[in-house]
LUMLORO-38302 format. One record per residue (C-alpha): residue number from 1; residue in three letters; z, x, y. Coordinates in Angstrom, 1 decimal. Each point is the difference from the previous one (the first is absolute). Example, Ala and Ser with C-alpha at 12.3 -4.5 7.8 and 13.67 -1.06 7.14 Angstrom:
# LUMLORO-38302
- 1;ALA;7.8;12.3;-4.5
- 2;SER;-0.7;1.4;3.4
//
This chain:
# LUMLORO-38302
- 1;MET;-11.8;-34.5;-9.6
- 2;ALA;-3.4;1.7;0.3
- 3;GLU;-0.8;1.8;3.2
- 4;PRO;-2.9;-1.4;2.1
- 5;ASN;-3.3;1.3;-1.2
- 6;PRO;-2.2;1.6;2.8
- 7;TYR;-3.1;-1.0;-1.9
- 8;LEU;0.4;-3.7;0.2
- 9;ALA;-3.1;-0.3;2.2
- 10;ASN;-1.9;1.0;-3.1
- 11;PRO;-0.9;-3.2;-2.0
- 12;ARG;0.5;1.9;-3.3
- 13;TRP;3.5;0.9;1.1
- 14;VAL;0.7;-3.6;0.9
- 15;VAL;-1.0;-1.1;-3.5
- 16;ALA;2.0;2.8;-1.5
- 17;GLU;3.2;-1.0;1.9
- 18;GLN;-0.5;-3.6;-0.9
- 19;VAL;-0.3;0.8;-3.7
- 20;ALA;3.0;2.3;0.1
- 21;ASP;2.1;-2.6;1.9
- 22;ALA;-1.0;-2.7;-2.6
- 23;ALA;1.0;2.3;-2.9
- 24;ARG;3.4;0.7;1.6
- 25;ARG;0.7;-3.6;0.6
- 26;ARG;-1.0;-1.1;-3.5
- 27;TYR;1.9;2.9;-1.7
- 28;PRO;2.8;1.0;2.4
- 29;ALA;2.1;1.7;-2.7
- 30;GLY;-2.8;1.7;-1.9
- 31;VAL;-2.0;2.0;2.5
- 32;LEU;1.0;3.5;0.8
- 33;ALA;-2.9;1.1;2.1
- 34;ILE;-3.5;-1.0;1.0
- 35;GLY;-2.7;2.4;1.3
- 36;ALA;-3.7;0.3;0.7
- 37;HIS;-2.1;2.7;-1.5
- 38;GLY;-3.7;0.9;0.2
- 39;SER;-2.0;-0.2;3.3
- 40;LEU;2.6;-2.2;1.7
- 41;ALA;2.7;2.6;-0.6
- 42;HIS;-2.3;2.8;1.4
- 43;GLY;-0.9;-2.0;3.0
- 44;ASP;-3.7;0.1;-0.4
- 45;ASP;-0.7;-3.4;-1.5
- 46;THR;-3.0;-2.1;1.2
- 47;ASP;-1.0;-3.6;-0.1
- 48;THR;-1.2;0.4;-3.6
- 49;SER;3.2;1.7;-1.2
- 50;ASP;2.3;-1.6;-2.5
- 51;VAL;3.8;-0.3;0.5
- 52;ASP;1.7;2.0;-2.9
- 53;LEU;3.7;-0.9;-0.3
- 54;VAL;2.7;1.0;-2.4
- 55;VAL;3.2;-1.9;-0.5
- 56;VAL;2.8;2.1;-1.5
- 57;THR;2.6;-2.0;-1.9
- 58;TYR;3.5;0.9;-1.1
- 59;LYS;-0.7;-1.0;-3.6
- 60;ALA;-3.0;-0.4;-2.2
- 61;GLY;-1.2;-3.6;-0.4
- 62;THR;1.4;-1.1;3.3
- 63;GLY;-1.7;-0.8;3.3
- 64;PRO;-3.5;-1.3;0.5
- 65;ARG;-2.8;0.4;-2.5
- 66;PRO;-2.9;2.4;0.8
- 67;VAL;-2.9;-1.9;1.5
- 68;THR;-3.2;0.5;1.9
- 69;ARG;-1.1;-2.7;2.4
- 70;ARG;-1.9;-0.5;3.2
- 71;VAL;2.3;-0.9;2.9
- 72;ASP;-1.6;-1.0;3.3
- 73;GLY;-3.2;1.7;-1.1
- 74;ILE;1.8;3.3;-0.9
- 75;LEU;0.3;1.1;-3.6
- 76;VAL;3.6;0.7;-0.9
- 77;ASP;0.8;2.0;-3.2
- 78;LEU;3.8;-0.3;-0.7
- 79;GLY;1.5;2.3;-2.5
- 80;VAL;3.5;-0.5;-1.3
- 81;VAL;2.0;2.7;-1.8
- 82;ALA;3.7;0.6;-0.8
- 83;ALA;1.6;2.9;1.9
- 84;ASP;0.9;2.1;-3.2
- 85;GLU;-3.5;-0.5;-1.3
- 86;TYR;-1.7;1.0;3.2
- 87;LEU;2.1;3.2;0.2
- 88;GLN;-1.1;0.7;-3.6
- 89;HIS;-3.6;-0.4;1.1
- 90;ALA;0.6;2.4;2.9
- 91;ARG;1.4;2.6;-2.5
- 92;THR;-3.0;-0.4;-2.4
- 93;LEU;-3.1;2.2;0.2
- 94;SER;-3.1;-1.6;-1.6
- 95;THR;-3.8;0.3;0.1
- 96;SER;0.1;-2.6;2.7
- 97;TRP;2.4;1.9;2.2
- 98;PRO;-2.6;0.8;2.7
- 99;LEU;-0.4;-3.7;0.6
- 100;ALA;3.7;-1.0;-0.4
- 101;ALA;1.7;2.6;2.1
- 102;ASP;-0.9;-1.3;3.4
- 103;ARG;2.0;-3.2;-0.5
- 104;TYR;3.1;2.1;-0.8
- 105;VAL;-0.4;2.2;3.0
- 106;THR;-1.4;-2.4;2.6
- 107;THR;1.5;-3.5;-0.1
- 108;ARG;0.9;-1.5;3.3
- 109;PRO;3.2;-2.1;-0.2
- 110;ILE;-0.1;-3.7;1.0
- 111;TYR;3.5;-0.7;-1.4
- 112;ASP;2.1;3.0;-1.1
- 113;PRO;3.5;-0.2;1.3
- 114;ASP;1.3;2.8;-2.3
- 115;GLY;-2.9;2.4;0.5
- 116;TRP;-0.9;-0.3;-3.7
- 117;LEU;-3.7;0.8;0.6
- 118;GLU;1.0;3.4;1.4
- 119;ARG;1.8;0.6;-3.3
- 120;LEU;-3.2;-0.9;-1.9
- 121;ARG;-1.9;2.5;2.0
- 122;ASP;2.6;2.8;-0.4
- 123;THR;0.2;-0.7;-3.8
- 124;HIS;-3.8;0.5;-0.3
- 125;LEU;-0.1;3.1;2.2
- 126;GLY;2.9;1.4;-2.0
- 127;ARG;-1.9;-0.5;-3.3
- 128;LEU;-3.0;1.7;1.5
- 129;ALA;2.1;3.0;1.1
- 130;GLU;1.3;0.5;-3.6
- 131;ALA;-3.3;-0.6;-1.8
- 132;LYS;-1.6;3.0;-1.7
- 133;SER;-3.7;0.7;0.5
- 134;LEU;-0.7;-0.6;-3.7
- 135;GLU;1.1;-3.6;0.3
- 136;PHE;-2.7;-0.7;2.5
- 137;THR;-2.6;2.1;-2.0
- 138;THR;0.7;-1.9;-3.2
- 139;LEU;-0.5;-3.3;1.8
- 140;ALA;-3.1;1.3;1.6
- 141;ARG;-1.4;0.8;-3.4
- 142;GLU;0.6;-3.6;-1.1
- 143;ALA;-1.7;-1.3;3.1
- 144;TRP;-2.9;2.4;-0.7
- 145;CYS;-0.4;-1.4;-3.5
- 146;ARG;-0.3;-3.5;1.5
- 147;ALA;-2.6;1.2;2.5
- 148;SER;-2.0;1.8;-2.7
- 149;SER;0.0;-3.1;-2.2
- 150;ALA;-1.1;-2.3;2.8
- 151;HIS;-2.7;2.4;1.0
- 152;ALA;-1.4;0.2;-3.5
- 153;ARG;0.0;-3.7;-0.3
- 154;ALA;-1.8;-0.3;3.4
- 155;VAL;-2.7;2.4;-1.2
- 156;ARG;-0.5;-2.0;-3.3
- 157;LEU;-0.1;-3.3;1.8
- 158;THR;-2.7;1.3;2.4
- 159;GLN;-2.1;1.1;-3.0
- 160;TRP;0.3;-3.6;-1.2
- 161;TYR;-1.0;-1.3;3.4
- 162;GLU;3.4;-1.7;0.4
- 163;THR;0.1;0.9;3.7
- 164;ASP;2.8;-2.3;1.2
- 165;ALA;2.3;1.1;-2.8
- 166;ALA;-0.9;3.6;0.6
- 167;MET;1.0;-0.3;3.7
- 168;LEU;3.4;-1.3;-1.0
- 169;MET;0.5;2.9;-2.3
- 170;ILE;-1.1;2.6;2.6
- 171;GLY;2.4;-1.5;2.4
- 172;GLU;2.8;0.3;-2.5
- 173;ALA;-1.0;3.6;-0.7
- 174;ARG;0.0;0.9;3.7
- 175;LEU;3.5;-1.4;0.4
- 176;SER;1.4;1.8;-3.0
- 177;ALA;-1.6;3.2;1.2
- 178;ALA;1.7;-0.6;3.3
- 179;MET;3.3;-0.4;-1.8
- 180;VAL;-0.6;3.5;-1.5
- 181;VAL;-0.3;1.5;3.5
- 182;GLY;3.0;-1.9;1.3
- 183;LEU;2.2;1.1;-2.9
- 184;LEU;-1.1;3.7;0.1
- 185;THR;0.6;0.2;3.7
- 186;ARG;2.9;-2.4;0.2
- 187;THR;-1.9;-2.2;2.4
- 188;TYR;0.5;-3.8;0.1
- 189;PHE;-2.4;-2.5;1.4
- 190;ARG;0.3;-3.4;1.8
- 191;ASN;-2.2;-1.8;-2.5
- 192;SER;-2.9;0.4;-2.4
- 193;ALA;-2.6;0.1;2.8
- 194;ASP;2.0;2.6;1.9
- 195;ALA;0.3;2.1;-3.2
- 196;VAL;-3.7;0.3;-0.7
- 197;LYS;-0.8;0.5;3.6
- 198;ARG;2.5;2.8;0.7
- 199;THR;-1.0;1.8;-3.2
- 200;GLY;-3.7;-0.1;0.8
- 201;LEU;-0.8;-2.1;-3.1
- 202;ALA;-1.0;-3.3;1.7
- 203;GLY;-3.7;0.7;0.1
- 204;VAL;-0.6;2.3;-3.0
- 205;ASP;-2.5;-1.0;-2.6
- 206;MET;0.5;0.4;-3.8
- 207;THR;-1.5;3.5;0.0
- 208;GLU;2.2;1.3;2.8
- 209;LEU;3.0;-1.6;-1.6
- 210;GLY;-0.7;1.7;-3.3
- 211;LEU;0.0;3.3;1.8
- 212;ILE;3.2;-0.8;1.8
- 213;LEU;1.6;-1.0;-3.3
- 214;ARG;-1.1;3.3;-1.5
- 215;ASP;1.6;2.0;2.8
- 216;GLN;3.2;-2.0;-0.3
- 217;ALA;0.1;0.7;-3.8
- 218;LYS;-0.3;3.8;0.9
- 219;GLU;2.8;-0.4;2.5
- 220;LEU;2.3;-1.8;-2.5
- 221;ALA;-0.7;2.7;-2.6
- 222;ASN;0.9;2.7;2.5
- 223;ARG;3.3;-1.8;0.7
- 224;GLY;0.9;-0.1;-3.7
- 225;ARG;-1.1;-3.5;-0.8
- 226;PRO;-3.5;0.1;-1.6
- 227;VAL;-1.7;-3.3;-0.6
- 228;ALA;-1.3;1.0;-3.4
- 229;ALA;2.3;0.7;-3.0
- 230;THR;0.1;0.3;-3.7
- 231;VAL;1.9;-2.6;-2.0
- 232;ARG;3.3;1.9;-0.1
- 233;PRO;0.7;0.3;3.7
- 234;VAL;-0.7;-3.7;0.4
- 235;PHE;3.2;-0.7;-1.9
- 236;ASP;2.2;2.7;1.6
- 237;ALA;3.5;-1.3;0.4
- 238;ARG;0.0;0.0;3.8
- 239;PRO;1.3;-2.7;2.3
- 240;ARG;-2.8;-2.5;0.5
- 241;PRO;-0.9;-0.7;3.7
- 242;VAL;0.2;-3.5;1.3
- 243;ILE;-3.5;-1.5;0.0
- 244;GLU;-0.6;-3.0;2.2
- 245;ALA;-3.0;-1.8;1.4
- 246;PRO;0.1;-0.4;3.8
- 247;VAL;1.5;-3.3;1.0
- 248;LYS;0.3;-1.7;3.3
- 249;SER;3.0;-2.2;-0.6
- 250;PHE;3.1;0.2;-2.1
//
């Protein structure tokens, strides 16, 4: 039985508890753990915050379906993932690691009788402890290539007076450049907005971003992962890093 939650005066915690209780009643044999991540887990949520929940099931294909709905005026994003799959996520380093790591490390349990969410955290921290610097640098180079591509497209769209499309591309370029910083420094962020804010990229224009990308390219080259190559190194038989686009739900 879940312990009483001290945050029940918070309407978002009330909704989180209600959704968790409903999931357990509907799927009593399938749910291993339920937790909240994001601002609710950190305790700094506001009236405009979403409720981000994860339901961990014993087996894939069981339990509730992932869903996003507004409940009592509060947006609830319910992710569902099997325990083995979630542990594999926690062991995987990808270009989106700076946005994914927070949920592995900071998930507040709503229902977790076996302490499984602590195992998730320890699994991820153990993977980080054994990771070599070149793993992160290789992923940073991939993120840099995304940032550079988006930046070039933003410049071209501006020249064509496609202002709205250019703004979308510059936002993508800023976020990818923030991922470079996060990967090189092993820093993870709460969300996309937190990433660009903490890395100082939130307000940079295209010219400033171009200079930042140039400096990042130099740093990557100094660390043995130059962004430019001839044809032969492109096809070197090295383990390929896992490349993922940042996602919010499972």
